[in-house]
C-alpha beads as a LAMMPS data file, in Angstrom:
LAMMPS data file: protein, C-alpha beads

177 atoms
176 bonds

1 atom types
1 bond types

-500.0 500.0 xlo xhi
-500.0 500.0 ylo yhi
-500.0 500.0 zlo zhi

Masses

1 110.0

Atoms # bond

1 1 1 -93.966 -422.089 337.514
2 1 1 -90.700 -420.337 338.138
3 1 1 -87.527 -422.353 338.596
4 1 1 -87.078 -421.712 342.297
5 1 1 -90.795 -421.543 343.298
6 1 1 -92.957 -424.372 344.582
7 1 1 -96.574 -424.506 345.818
8 1 1 -95.737 -423.417 349.340
9 1 1 -92.083 -422.364 349.394
10 1 1 -89.525 -420.671 347.186
11 1 1 -85.768 -420.466 347.272
12 1 1 -83.811 -417.247 346.903
13 1 1 -80.293 -415.972 347.288
14 1 1 -79.143 -414.844 350.668
15 1 1 -79.407 -411.118 351.325
16 1 1 -77.734 -408.801 353.793
17 1 1 -81.150 -408.532 355.590
18 1 1 -80.867 -412.276 356.441
19 1 1 -78.185 -411.535 359.050
20 1 1 -80.478 -411.853 362.080
21 1 1 -81.975 -415.099 360.817
22 1 1 -78.569 -416.520 359.945
23 1 1 -77.222 -415.479 363.299
24 1 1 -80.073 -417.147 365.220
25 1 1 -79.934 -420.305 363.126
26 1 1 -76.171 -420.789 363.049
27 1 1 -75.970 -420.302 366.836
28 1 1 -78.874 -422.660 367.630
29 1 1 -77.039 -425.348 369.668
30 1 1 -79.960 -427.715 368.946
31 1 1 -78.863 -428.136 365.326
32 1 1 -75.082 -428.006 365.892
33 1 1 -74.977 -431.849 365.689
34 1 1 -76.199 -431.828 362.102
35 1 1 -74.037 -428.965 360.946
36 1 1 -70.831 -429.947 362.757
37 1 1 -70.673 -426.639 364.471
38 1 1 -68.524 -426.471 367.617
39 1 1 -68.606 -422.760 368.526
40 1 1 -70.834 -419.690 367.974
41 1 1 -70.633 -417.455 364.992
42 1 1 -70.240 -413.705 365.428
43 1 1 -72.393 -411.284 363.511
44 1 1 -69.285 -409.909 361.946
45 1 1 -68.290 -413.308 360.535
46 1 1 -71.812 -413.860 359.160
47 1 1 -71.922 -410.307 357.793
48 1 1 -68.666 -410.984 355.887
49 1 1 -70.059 -414.337 354.698
50 1 1 -73.285 -412.618 353.407
51 1 1 -71.146 -410.069 351.589
52 1 1 -69.559 -412.851 349.525
53 1 1 -72.542 -415.228 349.288
54 1 1 -73.304 -413.991 345.771
55 1 1 -70.168 -415.604 344.310
56 1 1 -70.720 -418.188 341.571
57 1 1 -71.080 -421.871 342.425
58 1 1 -68.313 -422.719 339.906
59 1 1 -65.891 -420.406 341.804
60 1 1 -66.704 -421.279 345.437
61 1 1 -68.048 -424.898 344.958
62 1 1 -71.181 -424.225 346.956
63 1 1 -74.495 -422.476 346.775
64 1 1 -76.584 -421.594 349.829
65 1 1 -80.126 -420.343 349.465
66 1 1 -82.822 -419.136 351.815
67 1 1 -86.092 -421.200 352.008
68 1 1 -89.007 -418.823 352.198
69 1 1 -92.739 -419.239 352.609
70 1 1 -95.101 -417.467 350.148
71 1 1 -95.487 -414.621 352.787
72 1 1 -91.748 -414.056 352.370
73 1 1 -90.733 -415.223 355.846
74 1 1 -87.464 -417.190 355.860
75 1 1 -87.796 -420.638 357.504
76 1 1 -84.592 -422.349 356.627
77 1 1 -81.448 -422.802 354.468
78 1 1 -80.615 -425.289 351.741
79 1 1 -77.306 -425.746 350.033
80 1 1 -75.298 -427.472 347.558
81 1 1 -71.732 -428.147 348.768
82 1 1 -68.594 -429.903 347.529
83 1 1 -69.815 -429.009 344.010
84 1 1 -67.680 -430.976 341.638
85 1 1 -68.306 -429.962 337.939
86 1 1 -65.848 -432.505 336.522
87 1 1 -67.619 -435.455 338.107
88 1 1 -70.958 -433.627 337.967
89 1 1 -71.917 -434.183 341.602
90 1 1 -72.563 -432.146 344.759
91 1 1 -73.718 -432.668 348.332
92 1 1 -77.006 -431.380 349.436
93 1 1 -78.041 -430.142 352.913
94 1 1 -81.068 -428.525 354.396
95 1 1 -82.221 -427.138 357.769
96 1 1 -85.678 -425.936 358.669
97 1 1 -85.743 -423.557 361.628
98 1 1 -88.282 -423.799 364.346
99 1 1 -90.312 -426.838 365.328
100 1 1 -93.459 -425.134 364.058
101 1 1 -92.136 -425.197 360.487
102 1 1 -91.136 -428.894 360.532
103 1 1 -93.222 -431.816 359.330
104 1 1 -95.287 -429.610 356.972
105 1 1 -93.627 -430.660 353.749
106 1 1 -91.638 -427.422 353.379
107 1 1 -88.288 -429.258 353.460
108 1 1 -89.326 -431.820 350.924
109 1 1 -90.568 -429.096 348.532
110 1 1 -87.403 -427.099 348.937
111 1 1 -85.259 -430.236 348.292
112 1 1 -87.296 -431.054 345.236
113 1 1 -86.772 -427.485 343.838
114 1 1 -83.046 -427.665 344.404
115 1 1 -82.776 -431.134 342.955
116 1 1 -84.585 -430.008 339.816
117 1 1 -82.162 -427.017 339.520
118 1 1 -79.103 -429.227 340.102
119 1 1 -80.101 -431.752 337.477
120 1 1 -81.669 -429.485 334.868
121 1 1 -79.555 -426.357 335.021
122 1 1 -76.228 -427.438 336.506
123 1 1 -76.457 -430.700 334.586
124 1 1 -75.280 -432.773 337.583
125 1 1 -75.215 -436.532 337.350
126 1 1 -75.823 -437.066 341.101
127 1 1 -76.547 -435.531 344.407
128 1 1 -75.633 -437.019 347.804
129 1 1 -76.477 -436.363 351.397
130 1 1 -75.116 -437.399 354.771
131 1 1 -77.785 -437.950 357.362
132 1 1 -77.549 -438.964 361.019
133 1 1 -79.041 -442.497 361.529
134 1 1 -81.357 -441.213 364.254
135 1 1 -82.782 -438.378 362.018
136 1 1 -85.851 -440.238 360.931
137 1 1 -87.591 -437.217 359.453
138 1 1 -84.717 -436.379 357.185
139 1 1 -84.264 -439.995 356.115
140 1 1 -87.953 -440.173 355.146
141 1 1 -87.732 -436.944 353.111
142 1 1 -84.656 -438.038 351.162
143 1 1 -86.146 -441.505 350.506
144 1 1 -89.402 -439.912 349.281
145 1 1 -87.367 -437.906 346.739
146 1 1 -85.627 -440.920 345.427
147 1 1 -82.431 -440.868 347.334
148 1 1 -81.171 -444.313 348.104
149 1 1 -79.043 -445.265 351.095
150 1 1 -75.692 -446.543 349.700
151 1 1 -73.547 -446.560 352.812
152 1 1 -73.250 -446.362 356.587
153 1 1 -70.398 -444.877 358.569
154 1 1 -70.349 -446.560 361.977
155 1 1 -70.147 -444.416 365.094
156 1 1 -69.252 -441.462 362.776
157 1 1 -70.566 -438.552 364.758
158 1 1 -70.180 -437.931 368.464
159 1 1 -73.366 -436.804 370.141
160 1 1 -73.118 -435.961 373.807
161 1 1 -71.434 -438.928 375.497
162 1 1 -72.172 -441.416 372.661
163 1 1 -71.714 -441.921 368.966
164 1 1 -74.181 -442.161 366.005
165 1 1 -73.893 -443.743 362.633
166 1 1 -74.142 -441.565 359.556
167 1 1 -75.982 -442.685 356.503
168 1 1 -74.917 -441.811 352.969
169 1 1 -77.677 -441.262 350.409
170 1 1 -77.305 -440.767 346.647
171 1 1 -79.773 -439.749 343.929
172 1 1 -78.589 -440.316 340.303
173 1 1 -79.956 -438.163 337.514
174 1 1 -81.801 -441.076 335.819
175 1 1 -83.857 -441.317 339.079
176 1 1 -85.240 -437.827 338.900
177 1 1 -88.948 -437.856 339.618

Bonds

1 1 1 2
2 1 2 3
3 1 3 4
4 1 4 5
5 1 5 6
6 1 6 7
7 1 7 8
8 1 8 9
9 1 9 10
10 1 10 11
11 1 11 12
12 1 12 13
13 1 13 14
14 1 14 15
15 1 15 16
16 1 16 17
17 1 17 18
18 1 18 19
19 1 19 20
20 1 20 21
21 1 21 22
22 1 22 23
23 1 23 24
24 1 24 25
25 1 25 26
26 1 26 27
27 1 27 28
28 1 28 29
29 1 29 30
30 1 30 31
31 1 31 32
32 1 32 33
33 1 33 34
34 1 34 35
35 1 35 36
36 1 36 37
37 1 37 38
38 1 38 39
39 1 39 40
40 1 40 41
41 1 41 42
42 1 42 43
43 1 43 44
44 1 44 45
45 1 45 46
46 1 46 47
47 1 47 48
48 1 48 49
49 1 49 50
50 1 50 51
51 1 51 52
52 1 52 53
53 1 53 54
54 1 54 55
55 1 55 56
56 1 56 57
57 1 57 58
58 1 58 59
59 1 59 60
60 1 60 61
61 1 61 62
62 1 62 63
63 1 63 64
64 1 64 65
65 1 65 66
66 1 66 67
67 1 67 68
68 1 68 69
69 1 69 70
70 1 70 71
71 1 71 72
72 1 72 73
73 1 73 74
74 1 74 75
75 1 75 76
76 1 76 77
77 1 77 78
78 1 78 79
79 1 79 80
80 1 80 81
81 1 81 82
82 1 82 83
83 1 83 84
84 1 84 85
85 1 85 86
86 1 86 87
87 1 87 88
88 1 88 89
89 1 89 90
90 1 90 91
91 1 91 92
92 1 92 93
93 1 93 94
94 1 94 95
95 1 95 96
96 1 96 97
97 1 97 98
98 1 98 99
99 1 99 100
100 1 100 101
101 1 101 102
102 1 102 103
103 1 103 104
104 1 104 105
105 1 105 106
106 1 106 107
107 1 107 108
108 1 108 109
109 1 109 110
110 1 110 111
111 1 111 112
112 1 112 113
113 1 113 114
114 1 114 115
115 1 115 116
116 1 116 117
117 1 117 118
118 1 118 119
119 1 119 120
120 1 120 121
121 1 121 122
122 1 122 123
123 1 123 124
124 1 124 125
125 1 125 126
126 1 126 127
127 1 127 128
128 1 128 129
129 1 129 130
130 1 130 131
131 1 131 132
132 1 132 133
133 1 133 134
134 1 134 135
135 1 135 136
136 1 136 137
137 1 137 138
138 1 138 139
139 1 139 140
140 1 140 141
141 1 141 142
142 1 142 143
143 1 143 144
144 1 144 145
145 1 145 146
146 1 146 147
147 1 147 148
148 1 148 149
149 1 149 150
150 1 150 151
151 1 151 152
152 1 152 153
153 1 153 154
154 1 154 155
155 1 155 156
156 1 156 157
157 1 157 158
158 1 158 159
159 1 159 160
160 1 160 161
161 1 161 162
162 1 162 163
163 1 163 164
164 1 164 165
165 1 165 166
166 1 166 167
167 1 167 168
168 1 168 169
169 1 169 170
170 1 170 171
171 1 171 172
172 1 172 173
173 1 173 174
174 1 174 175
175 1 175 176
176 1 176 177
């Protein structure tokens, strides 16, 4: 099996043809609370981003990839961020677009692929993720992949008129499954 391919999904670099998908996803107000977005993105800003998305993770300290089904349809994005080669760690984030694509194991498979890459190719010691305390589906996926909750930030994120805790998960290399 190829490095970025699983049974049902594969990961690939972002392409200029992903502009429409990226525009729709980044401007979906339903996911703004998990991405921290406060205002819409223009197509120009996203086009400029796509033009530089090929830059090396060691240069820009992040890597964003498209999550695709075997029929080549793009269903989400996954990224490594805050890449720190000295301490050999990075944050990991994921979003699956569309309710119809969720709860089918695609996110778990994509996370497993990126974890394997991060530990085996980038030689990272640990990955971490920040997850809203009310995001039960994401919590389950991270826990199934061996991430352990190591912290809780009380009332960390404002959602509507209230606040939500944010959970901090870590996965150390020796816990790779």
